[in-house]
N, CA, C and O atoms as a GROMACS GRO file, in nm:
protein
  224
    1MET      N    1  -5.608  11.096  10.210
    1MET     CA    2  -5.591  11.224  10.278
    1MET      C    3  -5.468  11.234  10.368
    1MET      O    4  -5.388  11.327  10.355
    2ILE      N    5  -5.453  11.136  10.460
    2ILE     CA    6  -5.346  11.143  10.547
    2ILE      C    7  -5.203  11.106  10.473
    2ILE      O    8  -5.095  11.150  10.514
    3SER      N    9  -5.216  11.029  10.371
    3SER     CA   10  -5.088  10.994  10.299
    3SER      C   11  -5.051  11.119  10.214
    3SER      O   12  -4.932  11.140  10.189
    4SER      N   13  -5.147  11.202  10.170
    4SER     CA   14  -5.103  11.318  10.092
    4SER      C   15  -5.041  11.413  10.189
    4SER      O   16  -4.942  11.477  10.153
    5LEU      N   17  -5.091  11.429  10.309
    5LEU     CA   18  -5.031  11.515  10.402
    5LEU      C   19  -4.885  11.477  10.444
    5LEU      O   20  -4.799  11.563  10.464
    6MET      N   21  -4.862  11.340  10.456
    6MET     CA   22  -4.736  11.285  10.484
    6MET      C   23  -4.639  11.320  10.377
    6MET      O   24  -4.526  11.363  10.399
    7LEU      N   25  -4.692  11.298  10.253
    7LEU     CA   26  -4.606  11.327  10.132
    7LEU      C   27  -4.563  11.478  10.133
    7LEU      O   28  -4.446  11.508  10.111
    8VAL      N   29  -4.654  11.567  10.157
    8VAL     CA   30  -4.629  11.706  10.157
    8VAL      C   31  -4.520  11.741  10.262
    8VAL      O   32  -4.424  11.815  10.237
    9CYS      N   33  -4.543  11.681  10.381
    9CYS     CA   34  -4.451  11.701  10.494
    9CYS      C   35  -4.315  11.642  10.463
    9CYS      O   36  -4.214  11.699  10.506
   10ALA      N   37  -4.306  11.535  10.392
   10ALA     CA   38  -4.172  11.473  10.358
   10ALA      C   39  -4.099  11.561  10.260
   10ALA      O   40  -3.978  11.582  10.269
   11VAL      N   41  -4.187  11.617  10.157
   11VAL     CA   42  -4.114  11.708  10.049
   11VAL      C   43  -4.069  11.833  10.122
   11VAL      O   44  -3.958  11.879  10.098
   12ALA      N   45  -4.149  11.893  10.211
   12ALA     CA   46  -4.106  12.009  10.280
   12ALA      C   47  -3.982  11.981  10.366
   12ALA      O   48  -3.887  12.059  10.362
   13ALA      N   49  -3.980  11.871  10.441
   13ALA     CA   50  -3.854  11.836  10.523
   13ALA      C   51  -3.735  11.812  10.432
   13ALA      O   52  -3.623  11.850  10.466
   14SER      N   53  -3.756  11.752  10.319
   14SER     CA   54  -3.638  11.735  10.226
   14SER      C   55  -3.593  11.870  10.168
   14SER      O   56  -3.473  11.890  10.152
   15LEU      N   57  -3.680  11.959  10.137
   15LEU     CA   58  -3.632  12.083  10.090
   15LEU      C   59  -3.571  12.162  10.202
   15LEU      O   60  -3.469  12.226  10.176
   16ALA      N   61  -3.617  12.165  10.319
   16ALA     CA   62  -3.558  12.232  10.432
   16ALA      C   63  -3.413  12.176  10.458
   16ALA      O   64  -3.318  12.252  10.476
   17LEU      N   65  -3.404  12.047  10.458
   17LEU     CA   66  -3.271  11.990  10.483
   17LEU      C   67  -3.181  12.026  10.375
   17LEU      O   68  -3.066  12.058  10.404
   18GLY      N   69  -3.219  12.026  10.246
   18GLY     CA   70  -3.130  12.068  10.141
   18GLY      C   71  -3.081  12.213  10.151
   18GLY      O   72  -2.964  12.243  10.125
   19VAL      N   73  -3.175  12.303  10.188
   19VAL     CA   74  -3.141  12.438  10.202
   19VAL      C   75  -3.042  12.464  10.321
   19VAL      O   76  -2.953  12.548  10.313
   20LEU      N   77  -3.061  12.392  10.424
   20LEU     CA   78  -2.972  12.408  10.547
   20LEU      C   79  -2.828  12.343  10.511
   20LEU      O   80  -2.723  12.392  10.551
   21LEU      N   81  -2.835  12.234  10.433
   21LEU     CA   82  -2.695  12.181  10.398
   21LEU      C   83  -2.627  12.268  10.304
   21LEU      O   84  -2.505  12.282  10.312
   22THR      N   85  -2.699  12.332  10.210
   22THR     CA   86  -2.641  12.425  10.115
   22THR      C   87  -2.590  12.554  10.187
   22THR      O   88  -2.486  12.607  10.149
   23TYR      N   89  -2.658  12.602  10.284
   23TYR     CA   90  -2.619  12.713  10.366
   23TYR      C   91  -2.491  12.684  10.441
   23TYR      O   92  -2.401  12.768  10.444
   24GLY      N   93  -2.482  12.570  10.500
   24GLY     CA   94  -2.363  12.519  10.576
   24GLY      C   95  -2.243  12.513  10.488
   24GLY      O   96  -2.138  12.564  10.527
   25ILE      N   97  -2.252  12.452  10.367
   25ILE     CA   98  -2.145  12.444  10.270
   25ILE      C   99  -2.098  12.578  10.229
   25ILE      O  100  -1.977  12.597  10.218
   26CYS      N  101  -2.189  12.677  10.203
   26CYS     CA  102  -2.153  12.811  10.165
   26CYS      C  103  -2.078  12.880  10.279
   26CYS      O  104  -1.980  12.949  10.253
   27GLN      N  105  -2.119  12.865  10.398
   27GLN     CA  106  -2.049  12.924  10.521
   27GLN      C  107  -1.911  12.877  10.529
   27GLN      O  108  -1.819  12.957  10.547
   28ILE      N  109  -1.891  12.742  10.514
   28ILE     CA  110  -1.758  12.689  10.516
   28ILE      C  111  -1.672  12.742  10.404
   28ILE      O  112  -1.560  12.784  10.431
   29MET      N  113  -1.715  12.742  10.283
   29MET     CA  114  -1.639  12.793  10.170
   29MET      C  115  -1.612  12.941  10.192
   29MET      O  116  -1.499  12.983  10.167
   30PHE      N  117  -1.696  13.015  10.232
   30PHE     CA  118  -1.664  13.172  10.261
   30PHE      C  119  -1.555  13.175  10.365
   30PHE      O  120  -1.464  13.257  10.349
   31ARG      N  121  -1.553  13.096  10.468
   31ARG     CA  122  -1.454  13.100  10.574
   31ARG      C  123  -1.317  13.059  10.507
   31ARG      O  124  -1.214  13.119  10.538
   32ILE      N  125  -1.317  12.963  10.421
   32ILE     CA  126  -1.192  12.918  10.358
   32ILE      C  127  -1.142  13.026  10.276
   32ILE      O  128  -1.022  13.055  10.283
   33PHE      N  129  -1.223  13.093  10.193
   33PHE     CA  130  -1.192  13.201  10.096
   33PHE      C  131  -1.134  13.317  10.179
   33PHE      O  132  -1.032  13.376  10.142
   34ARG      N  133  -1.202  13.350  10.297
   34ARG     CA  134  -1.152  13.461  10.371
   34ARG      C  135  -1.010  13.432  10.432
   34ARG      O  136  -0.925  13.521  10.434
   35MET      N  137  -0.986  13.309  10.481
   35MET     CA  138  -0.851  13.271  10.531
   35MET      C  139  -0.748  13.284  10.417
   35MET      O  140  -0.637  13.333  10.438
   36HIS      N  141  -0.785  13.238  10.293
   36HIS     CA  142  -0.700  13.254  10.185
   36HIS      C  143  -0.665  13.392  10.141
   36HIS      O  144  -0.551  13.425  10.109
   37ALA      N  145  -0.770  13.473  10.140
   37ALA     CA  146  -0.751  13.621  10.118
   37ALA      C  147  -0.666  13.685  10.212
   37ALA      O  148  -0.574  13.757  10.172
   38MET      N  149  -0.688  13.665  10.344
   38MET     CA  150  -0.596  13.713  10.442
   38MET      C  151  -0.447  13.674  10.434
   38MET      O  152  -0.355  13.752  10.462
   39ALA      N  153  -0.432  13.548  10.396
   39ALA     CA  154  -0.292  13.492  10.385
   39ALA      C  155  -0.224  13.566  10.262
   39ALA      O  156  -0.109  13.609  10.265
   40ALA      N  157  -0.308  13.576  10.156
   40ALA     CA  158  -0.248  13.641  10.035
   40ALA      C  159  -0.216  13.786  10.063
   40ALA      O  160  -0.112  13.836  10.020
   41ALA      N  161  -0.301  13.855  10.132
   41ALA     CA  162  -0.275  14.000  10.162
   41ALA      C  163  -0.153  14.004  10.255
   41ALA      O  164  -0.069  14.092  10.236
   42LYS      N  165  -0.137  13.920  10.346
   42LYS     CA  166  -0.015  13.933  10.438
   42LYS      C  167   0.110  13.894  10.348
   42LYS      O  168   0.217  13.951  10.368
   43GLU      N  169   0.098  13.808  10.261
   43GLU     CA  170   0.220  13.766  10.171
   43GLU      C  171   0.249  13.891  10.090
   43GLU      O  172   0.366  13.928  10.079
   44ARG      N  173   0.151  13.959  10.034
   44ARG     CA  174   0.165  14.074   9.943
   44ARG      C  175   0.224  14.196  10.019
   44ARG      O  176   0.293  14.279   9.959
   45VAL      N  177   0.197  14.205  10.146
   45VAL     CA  178   0.245  14.319  10.230
   45VAL      C  179   0.386  14.290  10.270
   45VAL      O  180   0.472  14.379  10.267
   46SER      N  181   0.413  14.163  10.310
   46SER     CA  182   0.551  14.130  10.360
   46SER      C  183   0.655  14.109  10.256
   46SER      O  184   0.774  14.110  10.285
   47SER      N  185   0.610  14.090  10.129
   47SER     CA  186   0.709  14.066  10.030
   47SER      C  187   0.762  14.213   9.969
   47SER      O  188   0.682  14.305   9.958
   48PRO      N  189   0.885  14.227   9.934
   48PRO     CA  190   0.930  14.348   9.878
   48PRO      C  191   0.853  14.380   9.752
   48PRO      O  192   0.809  14.288   9.684
   49ALA      N  193   0.835  14.508   9.717
   49ALA     CA  194   0.773  14.547   9.602
   49ALA      C  195   0.863  14.518   9.477
   49ALA      O  196   0.984  14.546   9.479
   50VAL      N  197   0.807  14.467   9.377
   50VAL     CA  198   0.880  14.434   9.251
   50VAL      C  199   0.814  14.529   9.143
   50VAL      O  200   0.693  14.528   9.124
   51HIS      N  201   0.894  14.606   9.079
   51HIS     CA  202   0.851  14.690   8.971
   51HIS      C  203   0.889  14.628   8.843
   51HIS      O  204   1.007  14.603   8.824
   52VAL      N  205   0.797  14.600   8.750
   52VAL     CA  206   0.831  14.543   8.616
   52VAL      C  207   0.810  14.648   8.514
   52VAL      O  208   0.702  14.706   8.506
   53ALA      N  209   0.912  14.674   8.436
   53ALA     CA  210   0.903  14.773   8.334
   53ALA      C  211   0.849  14.707   8.205
   53ALA      O  212   0.906  14.610   8.155
   54ILE      N  213   0.733  14.765   8.148
   54ILE     CA  214   0.676  14.711   8.036
   54ILE      C  215   0.712  14.803   7.919
   54ILE      O  216   0.684  14.922   7.917
   55GLU      N  217   0.776  14.740   7.824
   55GLU     CA  218   0.813  14.813   7.703
   55GLU      C  219   0.712  14.807   7.594
   55GLU      O  220   0.679  14.696   7.553
   56GLY      N  221   0.659  14.914   7.543
   56GLY     CA  222   0.554  14.907   7.444
   56GLY      C  223   0.581  14.930   7.307
   56GLY      O  224   0.490  14.923   7.224
   0.00000   0.00000   0.00000
């Protein structure tokens, strides 16, 4: 009985740790993507506009 309870608690703790770790990784990746998007937007605004003629 007690060993079954310990097993259930160990499984629940493992799942919780996995969820928290995944959440942290996602938060870090979204911050990296946000910084990249802001840098790309600044570069796009600061660079002169280039018009390319497409002949069809």
